[in-house]
Structures are given as C-alpha cells and as structure tokens.
C-alpha positions as CSV (number, residue, x, y, z in Angstrom):
1,X,38.5,79.8,128.2
2,X,40.0,76.5,127.2
3,X,43.6,76.9,126.0
4,X,46.1,74.3,124.8
5,X,49.9,74.5,124.3
6,X,51.4,72.1,121.8
7,X,54.7,71.8,120.0
8,X,57.6,69.4,119.4
9,X,59.5,68.0,122.3
10,X,62.0,70.6,123.5
11,X,60.3,73.5,121.9
12,X,59.6,75.1,125.3
13,X,55.8,74.5,125.3
14,X,55.8,73.5,129.0
15,X,57.8,76.5,130.0
16,X,55.5,78.9,128.0
17,X,52.4,77.3,129.3
18,X,53.6,77.6,132.8
19,X,54.5,81.3,132.2
20,X,51.1,81.9,130.8
21,X,49.5,80.2,133.8
22,X,51.6,82.4,136.1
23,X,50.6,85.5,134.2
24,X,46.9,84.7,134.4
25,X,47.1,83.9,138.1
26,X,49.0,87.2,138.7
27,X,46.1,89.0,137.1
28,X,43.6,87.4,139.5
29,X,42.1,85.0,137.0
30,X,40.8,81.6,138.2
31,X,43.0,79.0,136.6
32,X,43.0,75.3,136.3
33,X,46.3,73.9,134.9
34,X,46.3,70.5,133.3
35,X,49.4,68.5,132.6
36,X,48.5,66.2,129.7
37,X,52.0,65.6,128.5
38,X,53.5,62.1,128.8
39,X,56.6,63.7,130.4
40,X,54.6,65.4,133.2
41,X,56.8,68.5,133.7
42,X,54.2,71.2,134.3
43,X,54.2,70.8,138.1
44,X,58.0,71.5,138.4
45,X,57.6,74.4,135.9
46,X,55.1,75.8,138.4
47,X,57.5,75.4,141.3
48,X,56.8,71.9,142.6
49,X,59.7,69.8,143.6
50,X,60.1,66.5,141.8
51,X,58.8,64.6,144.8
52,X,55.8,66.9,145.0
53,X,55.1,66.4,141.3
54,X,55.4,62.7,141.6
55,X,52.9,62.6,144.4
56,X,50.1,64.4,142.4
57,X,47.0,62.2,142.0
58,X,46.5,60.8,138.5
59,X,43.3,61.6,136.6
60,X,43.5,58.3,134.9
61,X,43.5,56.5,138.2
62,X,40.2,58.2,139.2
63,X,38.4,57.7,135.9
64,X,35.6,55.5,137.4
65,X,34.8,58.1,140.0
66,X,35.0,60.9,137.5
67,X,32.5,59.1,135.2
68,X,30.1,58.4,138.0
69,X,30.1,62.1,139.1
70,X,29.6,63.5,135.6
71,X,26.9,61.0,134.7
72,X,24.6,62.6,137.3
73,X,21.0,61.8,136.5
74,X,21.4,61.7,132.7
75,X,18.7,59.2,131.7
76,X,20.6,58.3,128.5
77,X,23.6,56.8,130.4
78,X,22.7,53.7,132.2
79,X,25.9,53.4,134.3
80,X,29.4,54.9,134.6
81,X,30.7,51.7,133.0
82,X,28.9,52.7,129.8
83,X,30.7,56.0,129.6
84,X,33.8,56.4,127.4
85,X,36.2,59.3,127.0
86,X,34.0,61.0,124.4
87,X,30.6,60.6,126.1
88,X,29.0,64.0,125.7
89,X,26.9,65.7,128.3
90,X,23.1,65.9,128.2
91,X,20.2,66.9,130.3
92,X,20.9,65.6,133.8
93,X,24.6,65.4,133.4
94,X,26.7,67.1,136.0
95,X,28.8,70.0,134.6
96,X,32.0,71.3,135.9
97,X,33.0,74.9,136.5
98,X,36.4,76.5,136.9
99,X,35.6,78.2,140.2
100,X,33.6,75.6,142.0
101,X,34.4,72.9,144.5
102,X,33.4,69.3,143.6
103,X,34.4,65.7,144.2
104,X,36.5,65.6,141.0
105,X,38.7,68.5,142.1
106,X,38.8,67.3,145.6
107,X,40.2,63.9,144.5
108,X,42.4,65.1,141.6
109,X,43.3,68.8,141.8
110,X,46.0,70.2,144.0
111,X,46.5,73.9,144.8
112,X,49.8,75.6,143.9
113,X,50.7,78.9,145.5
114,X,52.7,81.1,143.1
115,X,54.6,84.3,143.9
116,X,51.6,86.1,142.4
117,X,48.3,84.3,142.8
118,X,47.5,80.6,142.9
119,X,46.2,77.8,140.6
120,X,44.8,74.3,140.7
121,X,46.8,71.6,139.0
122,X,45.4,68.4,137.4
123,X,47.7,65.8,136.0
124,X,47.0,62.8,133.8
125,X,49.7,60.8,135.5
126,X,52.9,59.4,134.2
127,X,53.4,56.0,132.6
128,X,53.9,53.3,135.2
129,X,55.7,50.0,135.0
130,X,52.3,48.3,134.7
131,X,51.5,50.4,131.6
132,X,54.6,49.6,129.6
133,X,53.9,47.5,126.6
134,X,50.2,47.1,127.3
135,X,48.7,50.7,127.2
136,X,48.9,53.8,125.2
137,X,49.1,57.3,126.7
138,X,45.8,58.3,125.2
139,X,44.1,56.0,127.7
140,X,45.2,58.5,130.3
141,X,44.4,61.7,128.5
142,X,40.9,60.4,127.9
143,X,40.0,61.7,131.4
144,X,41.0,65.2,130.2
145,X,38.7,64.9,127.1
146,X,35.8,63.8,129.3
147,X,36.3,66.7,131.7
148,X,36.5,69.2,128.9
149,X,33.3,67.9,127.4
150,X,31.6,68.6,130.7
151,X,33.2,72.0,131.5
152,X,31.4,75.3,131.4
153,X,33.7,78.3,131.7
154,X,33.0,82.0,131.8
155,X,34.8,85.2,130.9
156,X,38.3,85.5,132.5
157,X,38.2,81.9,133.7
158,X,40.9,79.7,132.3
159,X,41.8,76.0,131.8
160,X,45.3,75.8,130.4
161,X,46.5,72.4,129.1
162,X,50.1,71.4,128.4
163,X,49.5,68.8,125.7
164,X,51.6,65.9,124.7
165,X,54.4,66.7,122.2
166,X,54.1,66.7,118.4
167,X,51.0,65.4,116.6
168,X,50.0,62.7,119.2
169,X,47.0,64.8,120.2
170,X,45.3,63.7,117.0
171,X,44.9,60.2,118.2
172,X,41.7,61.4,119.9
173,X,39.2,64.3,119.5
174,X,41.0,66.2,122.3
175,X,42.6,68.6,119.9
176,X,39.1,70.1,119.1
177,X,38.3,70.7,122.8
178,X,40.0,74.1,123.1
179,X,39.0,77.7,122.2
180,X,42.5,78.4,121.2
181,X,45.7,76.4,120.6
182,X,49.1,77.9,120.9
183,X,51.7,76.0,118.9
184,X,55.2,76.8,120.2
185,X,57.8,76.7,117.4
186,X,61.5,77.3,117.5
187,X,63.0,79.1,114.4
188,X,64.3,75.8,112.9
189,X,63.2,73.5,110.1
190,X,62.1,70.9,112.7
191,X,60.3,73.5,114.7
192,X,58.1,74.6,111.8
193,X,57.6,71.0,110.5
194,X,55.4,70.2,113.6
195,X,53.4,73.4,112.8
196,X,52.8,72.3,109.2
197,X,51.7,68.8,110.3
198,X,49.4,70.1,113.0
199,X,47.7,72.6,110.7
200,X,47.2,69.9,108.1
201,X,45.5,67.6,110.5
202,X,43.4,70.3,112.1
203,X,42.3,72.1,109.0
204,X,38.9,70.4,108.6
205,X,37.9,70.9,112.2
206,X,38.0,74.7,112.7
207,X,40.9,74.6,115.2
208,X,41.9,78.1,116.2
209,X,45.7,77.8,115.9
210,X,48.3,80.5,116.6
211,X,52.0,80.1,116.5
212,X,54.3,81.4,119.3
213,X,57.9,81.6,118.3
214,X,60.3,80.6,121.1
215,X,64.0,81.0,121.6
216,X,64.0,83.7,118.9
217,X,67.3,85.5,118.9
218,X,67.4,88.4,116.4
219,X,66.0,89.5,113.1
220,X,67.1,86.4,111.1
221,X,65.1,84.1,113.4
222,X,62.1,86.3,113.2
223,X,62.3,86.5,109.4
224,X,62.5,82.7,109.2
225,X,59.4,82.2,111.2
226,X,57.5,84.9,109.3
227,X,58.4,83.3,106.1
228,X,57.6,79.7,107.1
229,X,54.5,80.4,109.3
230,X,52.9,83.5,107.7
231,X,49.9,85.0,109.3
232,X,49.6,82.3,111.9
233,X,52.6,83.7,113.7
234,X,51.1,85.6,116.6
235,X,54.2,86.7,118.6
236,X,57.7,85.6,119.6
237,X,59.3,84.9,123.0
238,X,62.9,85.9,123.1
239,X,65.9,84.5,124.8
240,X,65.4,84.8,128.6
241,X,67.8,84.9,131.5
242,X,64.7,84.7,133.7
243,X,63.7,81.3,132.2
244,X,67.3,80.1,132.5
245,X,67.3,80.8,136.2
246,X,63.9,79.0,136.6
247,X,65.2,76.0,134.8
248,X,68.2,76.0,137.1
249,X,66.0,75.6,140.1
250,X,65.6,79.2,141.2
251,X,62.2,80.9,141.8
252,X,62.5,84.3,140.3
253,X,59.5,86.6,140.8
254,X,57.3,87.0,137.7
255,X,57.5,90.7,137.8
256,X,61.2,90.4,137.1
257,X,60.6,88.7,133.7
258,X,62.0,90.7,130.8
259,X,59.4,93.4,129.8
260,X,59.4,92.2,126.2
261,X,58.7,88.7,127.2
262,X,56.0,89.8,129.7
263,X,54.4,91.7,126.8
264,X,54.2,88.4,124.9
265,X,52.2,86.8,127.7
266,X,49.8,89.8,127.6
267,X,49.5,89.3,123.8
268,X,48.5,85.6,124.4
269,X,45.8,86.7,126.8
270,X,44.4,89.2,124.4
271,X,44.2,86.5,121.7
272,X,42.5,84.2,124.2
273,X,39.8,86.8,124.9
274,X,39.2,87.2,121.2
275,X,38.8,83.5,120.9
276,X,36.3,83.3,123.8
277,X,34.2,86.1,122.2
278,X,34.1,84.1,118.9
279,X,33.1,80.8,120.6
280,X,30.4,78.9,118.7
281,X,28.6,76.5,121.2
282,X,26.7,74.6,118.5
283,X,29.9,73.8,116.6
284,X,31.8,72.9,119.7
285,X,29.1,70.6,120.9
286,X,28.6,69.1,117.5
287,X,32.3,68.2,117.3
288,X,32.1,66.4,120.6
289,X,29.1,64.3,119.3
290,X,31.0,63.7,116.0
291,X,34.0,62.1,117.7
292,X,31.8,60.2,120.2
293,X,30.0,58.5,117.3
294,X,33.3,57.8,115.6
295,X,34.7,56.2,118.7
296,X,31.5,54.3,119.4
297,X,31.6,52.7,116.0
298,X,35.4,52.1,116.1
299,X,35.7,50.4,119.5
300,X,33.3,51.8,122.1
301,X,30.2,49.7,121.1
302,X,32.2,46.5,121.2
303,X,33.8,47.4,124.6
304,X,30.6,48.4,126.4
305,X,28.2,46.0,124.6
306,X,25.6,48.8,123.8
307,X,25.0,51.3,121.0
308,X,26.7,54.4,122.4
309,X,25.0,56.6,119.8
310,X,22.0,56.4,122.1
311,X,23.9,58.5,124.7
312,X,23.6,61.6,122.4
313,X,21.0,64.0,123.7
314,X,19.7,65.6,120.5
315,X,19.3,69.3,120.8
316,X,21.5,69.7,123.8
317,X,24.1,72.4,123.4
318,X,26.6,73.2,126.1
319,X,26.8,77.0,126.3
320,X,26.4,80.2,128.2
321,X,22.8,79.3,129.3
322,X,24.3,76.7,131.7
323,X,26.4,79.4,133.3
324,X,23.2,81.5,133.8
325,X,21.5,78.5,135.3
326,X,24.4,78.1,137.7
327,X,23.9,81.7,138.8
328,X,27.1,83.0,137.3
C-alpha cells in the first residue's frame, strides 16, 4: 500500500506519519518510510539524532544509478539519460518490491530499529548551498515519483511518505501515486484551508483523500472540523502527552501511547486496507502515462532531445500479476 501524509506546515503531519509507521512496524508489517518534505524531519521523528538524519543518503544524489537500475532491459528506453521522473515502466523494466533487497535500497535506504519492529527509511535529501537560487525542491522528489512508478506492493506491505507541506505536491504528478492520502488538519481556519485547496486540485484525478484532525481538544474542535470538512473527516488525534515527550527528545514506548490515540492509528490502517482492496491498476498506470506525456511535451523532449512518448509501453499495466511473477 502506498500512503501519503500531507498538510500545512506545523499541522503535525510528520509526527502522525511517524506514529503510523511505528504502528505498522509494531504489527509486523514490512514498511518503507520516505521523507519527501523539504524540512526532512521524519528521521528524527523515528528516533534518529540530528547527526544521523543529516548523514542519510539522498535519493536525488543517486538518481542516475536509480534510473540505470530501473531501466533494466526495457527496449523503449535507450539509456538512463533518456529517463525523466515520470518515465513509466514497461516490459523489461526492473520493478521494486517492499520486501526485497536491491541496489537502490542498498545505496539509499537505511534501517531504523524501533521499540516495536523496524523500518527502512529513504530521504530525498535537504536543500544544499549549491541548490539555493538555482533548483526547486521538485527536482529532488522526482526520484520518489520514479520509484513509486516502478513499485509493486502486496497486502500488508506499506510505503509511507511524509510529503512536502501545503499544495506543493501538485507541481508534479506525485500526488496521484498513492492509494490513500491522509491530510492532517488542525481545527483552525488555516488548517482547513489547505484541505479545501488540496481537494480542489485533486478532484479530477480520483485522489483518495481522507482528513485526520490533529490537536483536537474537545467537542468544539470536533464540531468545527465536522462542519468544515464533512464526510472526508475520517478520525481525530487528540492532545497527547506522549507526543510532547517525544518532541522533547524522549523515546516513550509506543504501547504507552494514549489508548484513544492508538485507536486512531488502527483506524488509519483499516482505511488503508480498504483503499488497497479498491485499487484500480489500469487507472493508476494510466495516470502515470498521462503525466509522463504532459512532462514530455512541457520540458522533457527538449531536455533529452527525443520524443519521450515513445517510452510508453502500450498495453502494459502494473498490477498484481507482477507480484505473482515475482513468486509472492
């Protein structure tokens, strides 16, 4: 299952995504965590020190090797240099699995031991001094989009992404690459404004969007979110002393999280399982092709010097059959 957490800056999306990752790991689920936020705080939220988080390899820095591996023997892609962030897989492409070992994970993923279970963490990488004034952050998250386009995942396998804040996700097709998107919203006017903007942008693309209220304190906060969000409100995470201790640098055990808030994490997983059951491989693959053709026409053809539409393998659908072929 491919899950994204989005929301305005300061909404608590990184904290909730880290809690959900911990919850899944504690249940024994294979999990890959992806930090695709420009602020790169997911590592510390999962227990890394600042120095350990800063030492994580950057997906963006390994993009040439990632492209070369994923290209495989696909005859429609002449070289790794001809791949862009939206290049879809086809026959001969190498596909990634959550549970496998491969050169991409070896170079870019780092294991994190939690108090209950473990996960692998991938990070897009922070802005560097060389990036300032000459690059946008979407040049870094393009590696995530490429990985998601080539990922096959099965029941109870998770890739959870902490996305960049606000509506910046819409600068690429990355927002369509998830089975389910949790939008974290505080019970404030600013909190729900990001929800409205996100839903407006996503409405024509079949994005499965659910709102998780955060920092909800009492009936008035709940009533506000219900009034402003309506049926998209899935559940609410309340004030938490456990989270406060975590943010102060302690490492409380997950089992000591408040029962009501732990029930929220269980609710998120239930919703993820429903989303996985409703997955439509043809639509998902078609969206990847759609954004590839748009990017090709906008800038990709000029950059690579070829017609990138020729990379589309007509009739290829990434789906459950590839898991079967992998012996899952």
